[in-house]
C-alpha positions as CSV (number, residue, x, y, z in Angstrom):
1,M,34.5,27.9,100.8
2,V,37.1,28.1,98.0
3,C,38.8,24.9,96.8
4,L,42.5,24.9,95.8
5,S,41.8,25.0,92.1
6,E,39.4,28.0,92.5
7,H,41.9,29.8,94.7
8,R,44.6,29.4,92.1
9,H,42.2,30.8,89.5
10,I,41.4,33.8,91.6
11,V,45.1,34.6,92.3
12,K,46.0,34.4,88.6
13,D,43.2,36.6,87.4
14,S,43.7,39.1,90.2
15,Q,47.1,40.2,89.0
16,Q,45.6,42.5,86.3
17,Y,43.7,44.4,89.0
18,I,46.7,45.2,91.3
19,R,47.6,48.9,91.4
20,E,50.4,50.5,93.4
21,I,49.1,53.4,95.4
22,G,52.4,54.5,97.0
23,T,53.7,55.0,100.5
24,A,50.9,55.1,103.0
25,I,52.7,57.3,105.6
26,H,55.8,59.4,104.6
27,A,56.9,60.6,108.0
28,V,56.5,58.3,111.0
29,T,59.6,58.9,113.2
30,I,61.9,61.7,114.2
31,P,65.0,59.9,115.7
32,G,67.4,62.7,115.0
33,A,67.2,66.4,115.9
34,A,69.5,69.3,117.0
35,Y,69.0,72.8,118.4
36,G,71.1,75.8,117.6
37,K,71.5,79.3,116.4
38,G,71.3,80.0,112.7
39,R,73.3,82.7,110.9
40,D,70.7,85.2,112.0
41,Q,71.5,84.3,115.6
42,A,67.9,83.1,116.1
43,V,67.4,79.6,117.7
44,Y,65.9,76.8,115.6
45,I,65.0,73.1,115.9
46,Y,66.4,71.0,113.1
47,A,64.5,67.7,113.0
48,V,64.6,64.9,110.5
49,S,61.4,62.9,109.8
50,G,61.6,59.5,108.3
51,G,60.1,58.7,104.9
52,D,60.8,58.3,101.2
53,P,62.8,60.5,101.2
54,A,63.6,61.7,104.7
55,V,62.9,65.4,105.3
56,L,64.8,68.0,107.2
57,N,62.4,70.2,109.1
58,I,63.4,73.6,110.3
59,V,61.1,74.7,113.2
60,D,60.7,77.9,115.1
61,P,60.7,76.8,118.8
62,K,58.8,79.9,119.9
63,N,55.6,79.1,118.1
64,G,56.1,75.6,116.5
65,E,56.0,77.0,113.0
66,V,57.7,74.9,110.3
67,I,59.8,77.3,108.4
68,S,61.2,74.9,105.8
69,E,60.8,71.2,104.8
70,L,63.8,70.0,102.7
71,P,64.0,66.5,101.2
72,L,67.2,64.4,101.9
73,N,67.0,62.6,98.6
74,G,68.4,59.0,98.8
75,A,68.0,58.8,102.6
76,S,65.1,57.2,104.6
77,N,66.0,58.7,108.0
78,A,68.7,60.1,110.3
79,W,69.9,59.6,113.8
80,G,72.6,62.2,113.6
81,V,72.0,66.0,113.4
82,T,74.4,68.7,114.6
83,V,74.9,72.5,114.2
84,D,78.4,73.8,113.8
85,P,79.7,77.1,115.4
86,N,78.8,79.0,112.2
87,G,75.1,77.8,112.2
88,I,75.6,75.2,109.4
89,V,73.6,72.1,109.9
90,Y,75.0,68.6,109.2
91,V,72.9,65.4,109.0
92,G,74.2,61.8,109.0
93,T,71.7,59.4,107.4
94,Y,71.0,55.8,107.0
95,T,70.0,53.8,103.9
96,N,72.7,55.6,102.0
97,A,75.1,56.4,105.0
98,S,75.7,59.9,103.6
99,L,76.5,63.3,105.2
100,Y,74.3,66.2,104.2
101,R,74.9,69.9,104.8
102,Y,72.3,72.6,105.2
103,D,73.2,76.3,104.9
104,P,70.5,78.5,106.4
105,E,71.7,81.5,104.4
106,T,70.9,79.8,101.1
107,N,68.2,77.4,102.4
108,V,69.8,74.6,100.4
109,V,70.7,71.1,101.3
110,E,73.6,69.3,99.6
111,N,74.7,65.7,99.8
112,L,78.4,65.6,100.6
113,G,78.6,61.9,99.9
114,Q,79.5,58.8,101.9
115,P,82.3,59.5,104.4
116,I,83.2,55.8,104.4
117,P,82.1,53.7,101.3
118,G,80.5,50.4,102.2
119,E,79.0,51.6,105.5
120,Q,75.2,51.4,105.9
121,F,74.4,53.7,108.8
122,I,75.8,56.9,110.2
123,W,74.7,57.2,113.8
124,R,75.3,60.3,115.9
125,V,77.3,63.2,114.5
126,C,78.9,66.2,116.3
127,S,81.0,69.3,115.6
128,D,84.2,70.6,117.1
129,E,85.0,74.3,117.8
130,N,86.5,74.6,114.3
131,G,83.5,73.3,112.4
132,C,84.9,69.8,111.7
133,I,82.3,67.1,111.8
134,Y,82.6,63.7,113.4
135,G,80.4,60.6,113.2
136,G,80.2,56.9,113.8
137,T,79.1,54.1,111.5
138,Y,77.7,50.6,111.2
139,P,78.5,47.8,110.3
140,G,82.2,48.6,110.4
141,G,82.1,50.4,113.8
142,K,84.2,53.2,112.3
143,V,84.6,56.9,112.9
144,F,85.1,59.6,110.3
145,Q,85.9,63.3,110.2
146,Y,84.7,65.8,107.6
147,N,86.8,68.9,107.2
148,P,84.8,71.7,105.7
149,H,87.9,73.8,105.0
150,T,89.3,71.2,102.7
151,G,86.1,69.3,101.7
152,T,87.7,66.0,102.6
153,F,86.9,63.0,104.8
154,R,89.2,61.1,107.1
155,D,88.5,57.5,108.1
156,Y,89.8,56.6,111.6
157,G,89.0,53.0,111.0
158,Q,87.3,50.4,113.2
159,I,87.5,51.7,116.7
160,V,87.3,48.3,118.5
161,K,88.1,45.1,116.7
162,G,85.0,43.0,116.0
163,Q,82.5,45.7,117.3
164,Q,80.1,46.8,114.6
165,Y,78.5,49.9,116.2
166,A,80.2,53.2,116.7
167,R,76.9,54.2,118.2
168,S,77.6,57.6,120.0
169,I,80.2,60.3,119.8
170,A,81.2,63.5,121.6
171,V,84.2,65.8,121.1
172,H,86.1,67.8,123.6
173,R,89.6,69.5,123.2
174,Q,90.9,67.5,120.3
175,K,89.6,64.2,121.8
176,G,86.7,62.2,120.6
177,Y,84.7,60.0,123.0
178,I,83.2,57.0,121.2
179,G,80.5,54.7,122.5
180,I,81.0,51.3,121.0
181,G,78.9,48.1,121.1
182,T,77.7,44.9,119.5
183,N,78.5,42.1,122.0
184,G,80.0,44.3,124.7
185,A,80.0,47.9,125.7
186,H,83.2,50.0,125.2
187,L,84.0,53.6,125.8
188,I,87.0,54.9,123.8
189,E,89.0,58.1,123.9
190,L,90.2,58.9,120.4
191,D,93.0,61.4,119.7
192,L,91.5,63.3,116.7
193,V,95.0,64.4,115.6
194,T,97.0,61.3,115.8
195,G,94.2,58.7,115.6
196,K,95.5,56.9,118.7
197,R,92.8,55.4,121.0
198,K,92.6,54.5,124.6
199,E,89.9,52.4,126.4
200,I,88.1,54.1,129.3
201,E,87.5,51.3,131.7
202,L,83.8,50.7,132.6
203,P,82.8,49.1,135.8
204,T,82.6,45.3,135.4
205,K,78.8,45.1,135.6
206,Y,78.4,47.3,132.5
207,R,80.9,45.6,130.2
208,E,78.5,42.9,129.0
209,Q,75.8,45.4,128.1
210,T,74.9,46.1,124.5
211,N,76.2,49.6,123.8
212,V,77.3,52.9,125.1
213,Y,74.3,54.3,123.4
214,D,74.5,58.1,124.2
215,L,77.3,60.5,124.9
216,N,77.4,64.1,125.9
217,V,80.2,66.4,127.1
218,V,79.2,69.4,129.2
219,E,82.0,71.5,130.4
220,N,84.4,69.0,132.2
221,K,81.8,66.2,132.5
222,L,81.3,63.2,130.2
223,F,77.8,61.7,130.4
224,A,77.6,58.1,129.0
225,R,74.3,56.1,128.9
226,I,74.6,52.3,128.9
227,T,72.0,50.0,127.4
228,R,70.3,47.8,128.4
229,M,70.6,48.9,132.0
230,N,69.7,52.5,131.1
231,T,72.3,53.8,133.6
232,L,74.0,57.2,133.0
233,L,77.6,57.2,134.0
234,V,79.2,60.6,134.8
235,F,83.0,61.0,134.3
236,D,85.2,63.9,135.3
237,L,87.3,64.6,132.2
238,N,90.1,66.1,134.2
239,D,91.1,62.6,135.5
240,M,88.5,60.3,133.8
241,R,87.2,59.4,137.3
242,L,83.7,57.9,137.5
243,I,81.8,60.3,139.8
244,D,78.2,59.3,139.4
245,E,75.9,56.5,138.3
246,I,72.3,57.6,137.6
247,E,69.8,54.7,137.1
248,H,66.6,54.6,134.9
249,V,67.7,57.3,132.6
250,D,65.7,57.7,129.3
251,G,67.7,58.7,126.2
252,L,68.9,60.4,124.3
253,D,70.7,63.6,125.4
254,V,71.7,65.7,128.4
255,S,71.0,69.4,127.9
256,T,73.3,72.3,127.8
257,P,73.7,74.0,131.2
258,D,71.5,76.8,132.4
259,S,72.6,79.9,134.3
260,N,72.7,77.9,137.6
261,Q,75.0,75.2,136.2
262,N,72.2,72.6,136.0
263,V,71.8,70.3,133.0
264,Y,68.5,68.5,132.4
265,L,67.7,64.8,131.7
266,V,64.7,62.5,131.9
267,V,64.7,59.9,134.6
268,N,61.7,57.5,135.0
269,E,59.8,59.6,132.5
270,K,60.2,62.8,134.6
271,L,62.5,65.8,134.0
272,H,65.4,66.1,136.5
273,A,68.2,68.6,137.0
274,Y,71.8,67.6,137.6
275,H,74.2,70.2,139.0
276,L,77.6,70.2,137.3
277,G,79.3,71.2,140.6
278,S,78.0,68.1,142.4
């Protein structure tokens, strides 16, 4: 048994023996990934693993081979990864809330900087058909655009007053669909040209939920997953009519369609198909 005075003596003397070994595990999570064609038209997986720093992994899906491992210096992880129509990869990170660009042709990653100074997280990111990149942030609940043709950022501002999370985003025909939350779930249509926004009304039972956590646009359908109920709402973008409510959906994304017009999602930990014509 060690008395208080002895304990103090041990602590004091032990300081000279303390040695920093370093980070025990450098890659423990992969919250952000994207799949797309590179400039060589081959399909790759682009997955960010957390660590100090985070690492962008380029993986061949045919055999699981890791082709490149590129550090994202200054970032600890990333939720947002997207591939633009030209095969350029963009990563939105947290810790430093910066946007990174990876060019498969040069195999080089560059930090494009903070889209919105003062923000701490970039959540999901997506590309439009012209290669412009969009993303949502925390704690300001803002949305930004990066224009690769001019090398400039645009700040659309806080999307819903008092809401800190612009948690999810999808783009379709010059409109952005933004999933918002903190103390209430909101789904917002943002005009990407004018910056005007319009609330898409959610059924009453979903409005008190935490977030519109995930969003995907597939053809003329908008898929929006609501936490904490884990229900996937399906809207027809032609008239913004709610056409389906699918319960017990696991995140994060709905797939691109196959040749039979089916998309795939995970429900109750099992893979399901959803027909876009239904």
